[in-house]
N, C-alpha and C positions, 0 to 999 in steps of 0.2 A: 580814776585808774587811769594810767598812762597806757600808750599805745603797745608797749610790749605787754605790758600785765594783760591785756585784754585779746591779744594775739593768743600769747599763752594759755590764757583759762579758755578759749576758743576752740584750741587743738587739745587740750585735754578733756573737756566735754563730747567732742568729736572721738577721741582715742576709748574713752568708757564707755560712751554709744554703741561702739565697736566692739565692746567687752575685751578690749586689745591693754595687756600690760604694758609699762614703761620698757620692760624687756625687750618684748616681742617688737614695737615699734623701733625699739634701739636695734635691733638684730635686721630689720627691714630698710633702715634709713641708713645705718652707719654711724650713725651719732650716739654718744655715750648716754647712758644711762642716768649718769649724773649732770651731764650738760641737758637733757630733756627734760628732768625733773627741776631745775633751774629755771628754764625756759620755760616751762608751765607756771609756776609762781612768779612769772615776773621777775627773776631775780637777773637773767641776762637776756642779750638781744639775739636776734636768729639774720642769719644772712638771707637772703632771697631765694638763693639757690637751694638753701635746707629747707627752708618753707615750703618753695615748690615741690620738693621731694615726698614731704608729708603730707601735701595736699593730695599727691598721687596714692600714696600709701591709705591715706583716710579716704578716696573716693569721693573728694569736695573741689569745686572749683577752686583755683587760689583766691579769687576774688571773694569767696565767701569767709 
């Protein structure tokens, strides 16, 4: 599994643990549902500032 896929999987797991939908994460982050879906499936990469935004929303350290 490549790095993008591993990070995407981690974000998806954190999101589902918090019982958050892709739509809710999209609304809070300003990233589109389609983009988030592709990212979680490892089909696209993510910018560091966007990943940091997701870490704040999901309440986990960026290093996690």
